[in-house]
C-alpha positions in Angstrom: 23.2 19.6 10.6 24.5 16.9 8.1 23.2 13.9 6.3 26.3 12.1 6.2 25.7 10.8 2.9 28.7 10.1 0.4 27.2 11.4 -2.6 26.0 14.5 -1.0 29.2 16.1 0.1 29.6 19.8 -0.9 26.2 19.0 -2.2 23.8 20.6 0.9 23.4 24.4 -0.5 20.4 24.8 1.9 18.3 23.6 4.1 14.3 23.6 4.0 12.7 25.4 6.9 9.8 23.0 8.8 7.7 25.1 11.1 6.3 22.2 13.6 3.4 22.3 15.4 5.2 23.8 18.6 6.3 26.9 16.8 9.4 25.6 16.7 11.7 25.3 13.0 13.6 22.1 11.8 15.9 22.8 8.9 16.0 19.8 7.0 18.9 19.4 4.5 18.6 20.2 0.7 19.9 18.3 -2.1 19.3 19.8 -5.6 20.2 17.3 -8.4 19.6 17.5 -12.1 18.7 14.5 -13.7 18.5 13.5 -17.6 15.5 13.1 -19.3 14.3 9.6 -20.7 14.9 9.7 -24.4 14.2 6.2 -25.1 11.2 4.4 -26.0 8.1 6.0 -24.0 6.3 3.9 -20.6 3.0 2.6 -21.3 2.8 3.7 -17.5 3.8 6.7 -15.8 1.8 6.4 -12.9 0.2 9.4 -13.3 1.9 11.7 -15.7 5.3 11.4 -13.6 8.5 12.5 -15.5 10.4 9.8 -16.9 14.1 10.1 -16.1 17.3 8.2 -17.3 19.1 6.2 -14.4 22.0 4.2 -16.2 20.6 4.0 -19.6 17.1 2.7 -18.1 13.7 4.8 -17.8 13.0 5.6 -14.0 10.7 7.7 -11.8 12.5 10.4 -9.5 12.1 8.2 -6.6 14.0 5.5 -8.3 16.7 8.0 -9.3 17.1 8.9 -5.9 16.9 5.7 -4.0 20.0 4.4 -6.7 22.0 7.8 -5.8 21.7 6.4 -2.3 22.6 2.8 -3.5 25.6 3.7 -5.2 26.5 5.5 -1.6 26.8 2.2 -0.5 23.1 2.4 1.3 20.1 -0.1 1.0 17.3 2.0 -0.8 13.5 1.6 -1.4 10.9 3.8 -2.8 7.9 3.8 -0.6 4.9 4.2 -2.1 1.5 4.8 -0.1 -0.8 5.4 -2.6 -3.9 3.2 -1.7 -2.2 1.7 1.0 -4.3 3.5 3.8 -2.8 2.2 7.3 -0.9 -0.7 5.7 2.9 -0.6 5.2 3.8 1.3 2.0 4.5 -0.7 -1.2 8.6 -0.8 -1.0 10.3 -0.8 -4.8 13.8 -1.1 -6.4 12.5 -0.7 -9.8 9.4 -0.2 -12.2 8.1 -2.2 -14.4 6.1 -1.0 -17.2 2.5 -2.3 -15.5 -0.1 -1.3 -13.6 1.3 0.1 -9.9 -0.6 -2.9 -8.4 1.0 -5.5 -10.3 4.7 -3.8 -9.7 7.1 -5.8 -7.7 7.1 -5.4 -3.5 10.7 -5.6 -2.3 10.0 -5.7 1.9 12.7 -4.2 3.9 14.5 -7.0 6.4 16.2 -4.8 8.8 13.8 -5.0 11.9 15.6 -1.8 13.3 14.5 0.0 9.7 10.7 -1.2 9.9 10.7 -0.9 13.9 11.4 2.9 13.4 8.9 3.1 10.1 6.3 1.3 12.6 7.2 4.0 15.6 7.1 6.8 13.2 3.5 5.5 11.6 2.5 5.2 15.3 3.2 8.8 16.1 1.2 9.6 13.0 -2.0 8.9 14.1 -0.9 4.9 13.5 -1.0 6.0 9.6 1.9 5.7 6.9 0.5 8.5 5.0 2.8 11.4 4.3 5.9 8.6 4.3 8.6 10.2 2.6 9.6 8.6 -0.9 12.8 7.0 -0.1 14.3 5.2 3.0 17.9 4.7 3.2 20.2 3.0 5.9 23.6 1.8 6.0 25.2 0.4 9.5 22.8 2.8 11.6 22.5 5.2 9.5 18.8 6.3 8.4 17.5 8.9 5.8 14.1 9.6 4.8 14.2 11.4 1.3 11.1 13.6 -0.5 11.3 13.7 -3.5 10.1 17.3 -5.5 10.7 18.5 -8.9 12.0 21.9 -8.7 9.0 24.7 -9.1 6.2 22.0 -9.4 5.9 20.2 -6.5 5.4 21.2 -2.8 5.5 19.4 0.3 2.1 18.5 1.4 1.3 18.5 5.3 1.1 14.6 5.3 4.7 15.0 4.4 5.1 17.4 7.1 3.3 15.5 9.7 5.4 12.5 9.1 8.5 14.7 9.8 7.3 16.0 12.9 6.5 12.4 14.4 10.1 11.1 13.0 11.0 13.8 15.3 8.9 12.8 18.3 10.2 9.0 17.4 13.6 10.3 18.4 15.3 11.0 14.7 16.8 14.5 14.0 16.6 17.2 11.1 19.7 15.4 9.4 17.7 12.0 9.1 15.5 13.6 6.8 16.2 14.9 3.2 14.2 17.1 0.8 15.5 16.2 -2.8 14.2 19.5 -5.3 15.4 17.8 -8.6 14.9 19.2 -11.8 15.9 17.9 -15.2 18.5 18.4 -18.2 18.2 17.2 -22.2 
């Protein structure tokens, strides 16, 4: 039931239970980090009011902070954003330019096996990428989908529960998923 992610050693204190349509329960590892609030100049575009965090001295959203944690542990990682994408692939981001969402750089994932896994899950998810978890990280043959939730402010949506279930049907295990319930410090 481990995520086998180096930066999480000793930090998985609980598991998030997901009741599946079969009635079975999948226990997904949960990581509960704190991030420092951004104290620099305000961003013009916060993508609908997202909290701005300090990630290595730069302003970023939680999804990018989580992706950065994976990269520091030797993984490749992208923020996978499905907003306005319908059945199309998510937009894969490494950073946030202080412009509109439509102007953000899309940094495609070049690893065929990761893209094959995404397509398989989408196919089992009714042909849709809706609900794809926020961060996709991979290293060697290890694939992790991480869902960012701000403590006491966010909850798992049905579409994300469906994505998890489709991922499990595709052959992934609960340890290929990670709920990141984060909070901020000043």
